[in-house]
C-alpha positions in Angstrom: -333.9 -30.2 69.8 -331.8 -33.4 69.5 -333.9 -36.5 70.1 -333.4 -38.2 73.4 -331.3 -41.3 73.4 -331.0 -44.5 75.5 -327.7 -46.4 76.2 -328.5 -50.2 76.5 -324.9 -51.6 76.3 -321.5 -50.0 75.9 -321.7 -50.1 72.1 -325.3 -49.6 71.7 -327.1 -46.2 72.0 -330.2 -45.5 70.2 -332.9 -42.6 69.9 -336.0 -43.4 71.9 -337.9 -42.2 68.9 -337.1 -44.7 66.2 -338.6 -45.6 62.8 -340.5 -48.7 61.8 -339.9 -49.7 58.3 -343.0 -52.0 57.9 -345.1 -49.7 56.1 -342.6 -49.2 53.3 -343.7 -52.3 51.7 -346.9 -52.8 49.6 -350.5 -53.4 51.0 -350.4 -55.7 53.9 -346.7 -55.5 54.2 -346.4 -57.5 50.9 -344.9 -56.5 47.6 -343.3 -53.4 46.2 -344.1 -49.8 47.8 -346.6 -47.7 46.2 -344.0 -45.1 45.5 -340.4 -46.3 45.7 -338.8 -42.7 45.6 -340.9 -41.6 48.5 -339.9 -44.8 50.5 -336.3 -43.8 50.2 -336.9 -40.3 50.8 -338.7 -41.2 54.2 -335.8 -43.4 55.4 -333.2 -40.7 54.6 -335.2 -37.9 56.2 -335.7 -40.0 59.2 -331.9 -40.2 59.7 -331.5 -36.6 58.6 -334.0 -35.7 61.5 -331.8 -37.3 64.1 -333.3 -40.9 64.3 -330.7 -43.5 64.9 -333.0 -46.4 65.5 -334.4 -48.1 62.3 -336.7 -51.3 62.9 -337.0 -53.7 60.1 -337.4 -57.5 59.4 -336.6 -59.4 56.2 -340.1 -60.9 56.2 -341.5 -57.2 55.5 -342.1 -57.4 51.7 -340.6 -59.8 52.0 -337.0 -58.8 51.5 -338.1 -55.4 50.0 -337.8 -53.2 53.1 -334.3 -54.4 53.7 -333.4 -53.6 50.3 -334.8 -50.3 50.6 -332.8 -49.5 53.7 -329.6 -50.8 52.1 -330.2 -48.5 49.2 -331.1 -45.4 51.3 -328.8 -45.8 54.2 -325.9 -48.2 53.8 -323.1 -48.0 55.3 -325.4 -47.0 58.3 -322.9 -44.7 59.9 -324.2 -43.9 63.4 -327.4 -45.9 62.9 -328.7 -49.0 64.6 -330.7 -51.4 62.4 -332.8 -53.7 64.5 -334.3 -56.6 62.7 -336.4 -59.7 63.5 -336.4 -63.3 62.8 -339.1 -66.1 63.4 -341.5 -65.8 60.4 -341.4 -66.3 56.7 -344.2 -65.2 54.0 -346.3 -67.4 51.8 -346.7 -66.7 48.1 -350.0 -65.2 48.9 -348.5 -62.9 51.4 -349.6 -65.2 54.5 -347.5 -64.7 57.7 -346.0 -68.2 58.6 -344.2 -68.7 61.9 -340.8 -70.2 61.3 -339.1 -70.9 64.6 -337.0 -74.0 63.8 -333.5 -73.1 64.9 -331.7 -73.9 61.8 -334.1 -71.7 59.9 -333.7 -69.0 62.5 -330.0 -69.0 61.7 -330.8 -69.0 58.0 -333.0 -66.0 58.5 -330.2 -64.1 60.3 -327.9 -65.0 57.2 -330.7 -63.6 54.9 -330.9 -60.4 56.9 -327.2 -60.0 56.7 -327.1 -60.3 52.8 -330.1 -58.2 52.2 -328.9 -55.4 54.5 -325.3 -55.7 53.2 -323.6 -56.1 56.6 -321.1 -58.5 58.3 -323.0 -58.4 61.5 -326.5 -57.3 62.8 -326.8 -54.6 65.5 -329.8 -56.0 67.1 -331.9 -59.3 66.4 -335.2 -59.8 67.8 -336.5 -63.5 68.2 -340.2 -63.1 67.2 -342.3 -65.5 69.2 -345.4 -64.9 67.3 -347.6 -63.9 70.2 -348.7 -60.2 70.3 -349.8 -60.2 73.7 -346.8 -61.9 75.2 -349.0 -64.4 77.3 -347.4 -67.7 76.3 -344.8 -69.1 78.6 -343.6 -71.8 76.3 -339.8 -72.6 76.5 -337.8 -70.6 74.0 -334.3 -72.2 74.9 -333.8 -74.0 71.5 -334.6 -70.9 69.4 -333.0 -68.3 71.6 -329.9 -70.6 71.9 -329.6 -70.8 68.0 -329.3 -66.8 67.8 -327.0 -66.8 71.0 -324.6 -69.1 69.0 -324.5 -66.6 66.1 -323.9 -63.9 68.6 -320.8 -65.8 69.9 -319.5 -66.1 66.4 -319.9 -62.3 65.8 -322.8 -62.4 63.3 -325.2 -60.7 65.9 -324.0 -57.9 68.3 -327.1 -57.8 70.5 -330.3 -59.8 71.0 -333.9 -58.9 71.8 -337.4 -60.6 72.1 -340.6 -59.9 70.6 -343.9 -61.1 71.7 -342.5 -62.2 75.1 -343.5 -62.8 78.6 -341.7 -62.1 81.8 -341.0 -65.7 82.2 -339.5 -66.2 78.8 -337.4 -63.0 79.4 -335.8 -64.7 82.4 -335.2 -67.9 80.5 -333.5 -65.9 77.7 -331.4 -64.0 80.1 -329.9 -67.5 81.3 -328.7 -68.1 77.8 -327.5 -64.6 76.6 -327.9 -60.8 77.5 -331.4 -59.3 76.4 -331.2 -55.7 75.6 -334.7 -55.0 74.1 -338.3 -56.2 74.1 -340.8 -55.5 71.3 -344.4 -56.1 72.3 -347.9 -54.9 71.9 -348.4 -52.1 74.3 -350.3 -48.9 74.2 -352.9 -46.8 76.0 -355.6 -49.7 75.8 -353.5 -52.8 75.8 -351.8 -52.5 79.2 -351.3 -56.1 80.0 -347.6 -55.7 80.0 -347.5 -52.9 82.6 -345.4 -55.2 85.0 -343.0 -56.1 82.1 -342.6 -52.4 81.1 -341.7 -51.7 84.7 -339.3 -54.6 84.8 -337.6 -53.6 81.6 -336.9 -50.2 83.1 -335.5 -51.6 86.1 -333.1 -53.6 84.0 -332.3 -51.2 81.5 -334.0 -53.1 78.7 -335.6 -51.0 76.0 -339.3 -51.7 75.5 -340.3 -51.0 72.1 -344.3 -50.8 71.7 -345.8 -51.4 68.5 -349.3 -50.6 67.2 -349.7 -47.4 69.5 -353.3 -46.9 68.2 -354.3 -50.6 68.1 -357.5 -51.8 69.8 -359.1 -48.6 70.6 -362.9 -48.6 71.0 -364.9 -45.5 69.9 -365.3 -44.3 73.3 -361.5 -44.6 74.1 -360.7 -43.0 70.8 -363.1 -40.1 71.9 -361.1 -39.4 74.9 -357.7 -39.7 73.1 -359.1 -37.2 70.5 -360.4 -34.8 73.2 -356.9 -34.7 75.0 -355.1 -34.2 71.7 -357.3 -31.3 70.7 -356.7 -29.8 74.1 -353.0 -29.9 73.6 -352.9 -28.8 70.0 -351.5 -32.3 68.8 -352.7 -35.1 66.7 -354.0 -38.4 68.5 -351.2 -40.3 67.2 -348.7 -37.8 68.7 -350.4 -37.9 72.0 -350.3 -41.7 72.1 -346.6 -41.8 71.2 -345.7 -39.1 73.7 -347.6 -41.1 76.4 -345.6 -44.1 75.7 -342.3 -42.2 75.7 -343.2 -40.9 79.1 -344.5 -44.3 80.4 -340.9 -45.4 81.4 -337.3 -44.5 81.3 -336.6 -47.2 78.7 -339.7 -47.0 76.6 -339.0 -46.5 72.9 -341.3 -46.2 69.9 -341.0 -47.2 66.4 -343.8 -45.6 64.4 -343.9 -46.5 60.8 -345.0 -44.5 57.8 -344.5 -44.4 54.1 -345.0 -40.4 53.8 -342.5 -37.8 54.9 -345.2 -35.5 56.1 -346.4 -38.2 58.6 -342.9 -38.9 59.6 -342.4 -35.4 60.6 -345.5 -35.6 62.7 -344.3 -38.6 64.4 -340.9 -37.2 65.2 -342.5 -34.0 66.7 -344.1 -36.2 69.3 -340.9 -36.6 70.9 -340.8 -33.1 71.8 -344.5 -33.2 73.2 -344.5 -32.9 77.1 -347.9 -34.2 78.4 -349.1 -32.3 81.6 -350.1 -34.3 84.6 -353.9 -33.9 84.1 -353.6 -35.1 80.5 -351.5 -38.2 81.8 -354.0 -39.0 84.5 -356.8 -38.9 81.8 -354.7 -40.9 79.3 -353.9 -43.5 82.0 -357.5 -44.1 82.7 -358.4 -44.7 79.0 -358.0 -48.6 79.4 -360.9 -48.7 81.8 -363.3 -46.9 79.7 -366.1 -49.3 78.6 
């Protein structure tokens, strides 16, 4: 069955089941992959399986995942490459927030170079907040990216780690087609933002689909998964895809076997009783 797609703009249609490239780099998203040939094979099989939405960042590796994507998939026919700016990596692998407007523009040029393109399909401004609770102004940072969009170096803009207040501020500067925040069965603080994104036809890309689970919550998820004959990861991804009309997922893996399991989650339809049980998981002690 073809993967379901979502159209976010006249020239932007992506599969709701995407692929996140973070895990292609070495441990802690730093350094070369353990198996370079397998990393390239994973990327190629994702696209062969119908995925048209690849999520990456130049600070994965750093640079390594973008180089792998270029080697495996360039010239990206029919594929949307979404990337992020707003961070750099230290020599020890530390994650360093880097939101100076001039450096944000430099990071865009780095992504252009390392992906081998003249324009980036989708660029997220990564604000550094996983829970999206900050309401600090992003005017200077987002304006810097909007200027590159006006110049044709970026086609579409998104926000990562964003609050509803910041989304509204950004929309006053340039169109926003996607949000990427921490959201899953347990981390439900963005319920209202998920609903808003659906109303405004903005993609909501959830990361860490199994992040933050307590043992009891994990037991509930495993129980539902066993009843449905699926893996906990598949159930968590399916729940996200059914959560709203514009929900998208970007699970990452460095294994082709795991990739196939993730993609199969797109065909998993959760019955009403399972959805009700999963919806309540965030209230479990």
